[in-house]
C-alpha positions as CSV (number, residue, x, y, z in Angstrom):
1,X,-2.1,3.0,-5.3
2,X,-5.6,3.5,-6.5
3,X,-8.2,4.4,-4.0
4,X,-9.8,2.1,-1.6
5,X,-13.2,1.5,-3.4
6,X,-13.7,-2.1,-4.2
7,X,-15.0,-3.5,-7.7
8,X,-14.0,-3.9,-11.3
9,X,-12.7,-1.2,-13.7
10,X,-13.1,-1.7,-17.2
11,X,-10.5,-0.2,-20.0
12,X,-10.4,-0.4,-23.7
13,X,-7.0,-1.5,-25.7
14,X,-5.7,0.6,-28.4
15,X,-7.2,0.0,-31.7
16,X,-4.2,-2.1,-32.6
17,X,-3.9,-4.1,-29.6
18,X,-8.1,-4.8,-29.7
19,X,-7.6,-7.9,-32.2
20,X,-5.5,-9.7,-29.3
21,X,-7.2,-8.7,-26.4
22,X,-10.8,-8.3,-25.9
23,X,-10.4,-5.8,-23.1
24,X,-8.6,-4.5,-19.9
25,X,-10.0,-5.3,-16.4
26,X,-8.8,-4.1,-13.3
27,X,-10.1,-5.6,-10.0
28,X,-9.9,-4.6,-6.1
29,X,-11.6,-6.6,-3.7
30,X,-11.1,-6.3,0.1
31,X,-12.7,-7.5,3.1
32,X,-13.8,-10.7,1.9
33,X,-14.1,-13.9,3.3
34,X,-11.2,-16.2,2.6
35,X,-12.4,-18.4,-0.1
36,X,-11.6,-20.3,-3.6
37,X,-12.8,-18.9,-6.5
38,X,-13.3,-21.0,-9.7
39,X,-11.8,-19.8,-13.0
40,X,-14.0,-21.1,-16.0
41,X,-13.0,-22.5,-19.4
42,X,-13.2,-19.8,-22.0
43,X,-12.4,-19.2,-25.6
44,X,-9.6,-16.9,-24.4
45,X,-6.2,-17.3,-22.6
46,X,-5.8,-15.5,-19.2
47,X,-3.2,-13.0,-18.3
48,X,-3.3,-11.8,-14.7
49,X,-0.6,-9.4,-13.0
50,X,-1.4,-9.4,-9.2
51,X,-0.4,-6.3,-7.0
52,X,-0.5,-6.8,-3.4
53,X,0.2,-10.3,-2.9
54,X,0.8,-13.0,-5.6
55,X,-2.1,-15.0,-7.3
56,X,-2.6,-18.6,-5.5
57,X,-3.9,-20.9,-8.4
58,X,-4.2,-24.7,-9.2
59,X,-5.3,-26.3,-12.4
60,X,-6.1,-29.8,-10.6
61,X,-8.7,-30.2,-8.5
62,X,-6.6,-32.0,-5.7
63,X,-4.4,-28.8,-5.6
64,X,-1.2,-31.1,-6.7
65,X,-0.2,-28.4,-9.0
66,X,-0.7,-25.2,-6.8
67,X,1.6,-22.3,-7.4
68,X,1.7,-18.6,-6.9
69,X,2.2,-16.1,-9.6
70,X,2.8,-12.2,-9.9
71,X,2.2,-12.6,-13.4
72,X,0.8,-15.4,-15.5
73,X,-0.4,-16.7,-18.9
74,X,-3.0,-19.4,-18.7
75,X,-3.8,-21.5,-21.6
76,X,-6.9,-22.5,-23.2
77,X,-8.2,-25.5,-20.6
78,X,-11.3,-27.7,-20.1
79,X,-11.2,-27.9,-16.6
80,X,-11.6,-25.4,-13.9
81,X,-9.0,-23.3,-12.4
82,X,-9.0,-23.0,-8.7
83,X,-8.0,-19.5,-7.3
84,X,-7.4,-19.1,-3.3
85,X,-7.7,-15.8,-2.0
86,X,-7.3,-14.7,1.7
87,X,-9.7,-12.1,1.8
88,X,-8.6,-9.5,-0.9
89,X,-7.9,-9.6,-4.6
90,X,-6.2,-6.8,-6.6
91,X,-4.9,-7.0,-10.1
92,X,-5.3,-6.7,-13.8
93,X,-6.7,-9.1,-16.1
94,X,-6.7,-9.7,-19.7
95,X,-8.9,-12.1,-21.9
96,X,-6.0,-12.8,-24.8
97,X,-7.2,-14.4,-28.0
98,X,-5.4,-17.3,-29.4
99,X,-3.9,-15.0,-32.3
100,X,-2.9,-12.5,-29.2
101,X,-1.0,-15.1,-27.4
102,X,1.6,-15.2,-30.5
103,X,1.4,-11.6,-31.3
104,X,1.8,-10.2,-27.8
105,X,3.9,-12.8,-26.0
106,X,5.6,-15.0,-29.0
107,X,4.0,-18.3,-28.1
108,X,1.2,-20.4,-29.4
109,X,-1.9,-20.8,-27.6
110,X,-1.2,-24.5,-28.4
111,X,1.9,-24.5,-26.2
112,X,0.2,-23.2,-23.1
113,X,-2.8,-25.6,-23.4
114,X,-4.0,-26.8,-20.2
115,X,-1.2,-25.0,-18.5
116,X,-0.3,-22.0,-16.5
117,X,3.1,-20.2,-17.2
118,X,4.9,-17.8,-14.9
119,X,5.0,-14.5,-17.3
120,X,8.6,-14.1,-16.7
121,X,9.2,-17.7,-18.5
122,X,7.3,-16.6,-21.4
123,X,8.3,-13.3,-22.2
124,X,11.6,-12.6,-19.9
125,X,12.4,-9.4,-22.1
126,X,9.5,-7.7,-20.5
127,X,7.8,-9.3,-17.8
128,X,9.6,-7.7,-14.9
129,X,9.1,-4.1,-16.6
130,X,5.5,-5.0,-17.1
131,X,4.5,-6.3,-13.5
132,X,6.5,-3.5,-11.8
133,X,5.0,-0.6,-13.8
134,X,1.6,-1.9,-13.4
135,X,1.7,-2.4,-9.8
136,X,3.2,1.0,-9.0
137,X,0.7,3.2,-11.3
138,X,-1.6,5.3,-9.5
139,X,-4.8,5.1,-11.5
140,X,-6.3,2.6,-13.6
141,X,-6.3,4.9,-16.8
142,X,-2.6,4.9,-16.1
143,X,-2.3,1.1,-16.3
144,X,-4.1,1.0,-19.6
145,X,-1.6,3.4,-20.9
146,X,1.1,1.2,-19.7
147,X,-0.4,-2.0,-21.0
148,X,-1.1,-0.1,-24.7
149,X,2.7,1.1,-24.6
150,X,4.0,-2.2,-24.0
151,X,1.8,-4.3,-26.3
152,X,2.5,-1.8,-29.0
153,X,6.2,-1.9,-28.8
154,X,6.4,-5.7,-28.7
155,X,3.8,-6.4,-30.9
156,X,4.5,-9.0,-33.8
157,X,2.1,-10.7,-36.3
158,X,4.7,-12.8,-37.9
159,X,3.7,-16.0,-36.4
160,X,0.1,-16.0,-37.7
161,X,-1.6,-19.1,-37.9
162,X,-2.9,-20.6,-41.1
163,X,-5.7,-18.9,-42.7
164,X,-7.9,-22.3,-42.6
165,X,-7.6,-22.2,-38.9
166,X,-8.5,-18.7,-38.6
167,X,-11.5,-19.3,-40.8
168,X,-12.4,-22.6,-38.5
169,X,-11.8,-20.3,-35.3
170,X,-14.3,-17.7,-36.5
171,X,-16.8,-20.2,-37.7
172,X,-16.8,-22.1,-34.3
173,X,-16.6,-18.8,-31.9
174,X,-19.5,-17.0,-34.1
175,X,-21.7,-20.3,-33.7
176,X,-21.0,-20.6,-29.8
177,X,-19.3,-24.1,-30.3
178,X,-22.7,-25.5,-32.2
179,X,-21.4,-25.7,-35.7
180,X,-20.6,-29.5,-36.6
181,X,-17.0,-30.3,-36.8
182,X,-17.2,-32.2,-40.0
183,X,-19.1,-29.1,-41.6
184,X,-15.8,-27.0,-40.1
185,X,-13.4,-29.3,-41.7
186,X,-15.2,-29.4,-45.1
187,X,-15.8,-25.5,-45.2
188,X,-11.7,-25.0,-45.0
189,X,-10.9,-28.0,-47.3
190,X,-9.1,-30.2,-44.8
191,X,-10.0,-34.0,-44.0
192,X,-11.7,-34.2,-40.3
193,X,-8.2,-35.9,-39.1
194,X,-5.8,-33.3,-40.5
195,X,-8.1,-30.4,-39.0
196,X,-8.3,-32.2,-35.7
197,X,-4.4,-32.5,-35.4
198,X,-3.7,-29.1,-36.7
199,X,-6.3,-27.6,-34.3
200,X,-4.9,-29.1,-31.3
201,X,-1.3,-28.3,-32.2
202,X,-2.3,-24.4,-32.4
203,X,-5.0,-24.2,-29.5
204,X,-4.2,-27.0,-27.3
205,X,-7.9,-28.6,-27.3
206,X,-9.1,-31.0,-29.9
207,X,-12.0,-28.9,-31.9
208,X,-14.3,-31.2,-30.0
209,X,-13.6,-30.0,-26.9
210,X,-13.2,-26.7,-27.7
211,X,-16.7,-26.6,-29.4
212,X,-18.0,-27.7,-25.7
213,X,-16.1,-24.9,-23.7
214,X,-17.3,-22.6,-26.4
215,X,-20.9,-23.6,-25.7
216,X,-20.5,-23.8,-22.1
217,X,-18.9,-20.1,-22.2
218,X,-22.1,-19.0,-24.0
219,X,-24.4,-20.5,-21.4
220,X,-22.7,-19.1,-18.4
221,X,-22.9,-15.7,-20.1
222,X,-26.7,-16.0,-20.7
223,X,-27.4,-16.8,-17.1
224,X,-25.7,-13.6,-16.2
225,X,-27.7,-11.3,-17.9
226,X,-29.9,-9.1,-15.6
227,X,-33.1,-11.0,-17.0
228,X,-31.6,-14.3,-17.5
229,X,-34.0,-16.9,-19.2
230,X,-34.7,-20.2,-17.4
231,X,-32.2,-22.9,-17.6
232,X,-33.9,-25.1,-20.0
233,X,-34.2,-22.0,-22.2
234,X,-30.4,-21.6,-22.0
235,X,-29.7,-25.2,-22.6
236,X,-32.0,-25.2,-26.0
237,X,-30.3,-21.7,-26.8
238,X,-26.7,-23.2,-26.4
239,X,-27.3,-26.4,-28.3
240,X,-27.5,-28.9,-25.6
241,X,-29.8,-32.0,-25.9
242,X,-31.5,-30.9,-22.7
243,X,-31.4,-29.2,-19.6
244,X,-29.8,-32.4,-18.0
245,X,-27.0,-32.4,-20.7
246,X,-26.0,-28.9,-19.9
247,X,-25.8,-29.5,-16.1
248,X,-23.5,-32.5,-16.9
249,X,-21.3,-30.0,-19.1
250,X,-21.4,-27.6,-16.3
251,X,-20.1,-30.2,-13.6
252,X,-17.3,-30.8,-15.6
253,X,-16.3,-27.2,-16.7
254,X,-17.3,-25.3,-13.5
255,X,-16.9,-28.2,-10.8
256,X,-20.8,-27.6,-10.0
257,X,-24.3,-27.6,-11.5
258,X,-25.7,-24.4,-13.0
259,X,-27.9,-23.8,-10.0
260,X,-25.1,-24.2,-7.5
261,X,-22.8,-22.0,-9.3
262,X,-25.5,-19.2,-9.8
263,X,-25.6,-19.2,-6.0
264,X,-22.1,-19.2,-5.3
265,X,-21.0,-16.8,-8.1
266,X,-23.8,-14.5,-9.0
267,X,-25.7,-14.2,-5.7
268,X,-22.6,-14.3,-3.5
269,X,-20.4,-11.8,-2.3
270,X,-18.4,-11.4,-5.5
271,X,-15.5,-13.7,-4.2
């Protein structure tokens, strides 16, 4: 296995994989206080392979659907996922684009909306191979090579989504969720109703909810900056009516206010 140093390790996917995966992230944390980490809604699906012990995750606040996973693929969601650990975490995480869900895993983002799937139920043809090879690799560089090799072998772009939805996604993503949904539907030449139905089918969330998630994602990235602006400035930059509006959204998507989240996530022990 890799050495004992704790932290995150970043890898760059092969150029042909990059449209489908924003980056490779390895993590190894030891000596933590057992806790529950909050997995935040975002504009990407989450792929995780856990090494030393299975990942313990729930998508419901009451733990009613808590399960363990050696390999998982989680769809786009609008509620926080709760990840419980017992003092250590070790594995690989990828942020998968909606296009990547189809190209790499043969499933639409819509089919996975607000759910978590065991990797072997999504891609039984290579799930066990990928989990075993990643866990046995001796370096992070070797793991990035394994991911490239497997993804390049299984990649298929035959299930591309309609060009209108690709255009809509680019408009929403590039604006950080601030573009008006009526403007998006008009630009792609669809009615608001038809656009909303097709978007939900392909992404798993409605355009309105997805726009809220993208605004929240932009806001939480801003508060992570080394010289983070004030919360009022973040709210204004991300298209919220005011700071109180952002706080209400933050409570829904992160399970706590921005101030509490910053204290727990950014000023805490990294758990």
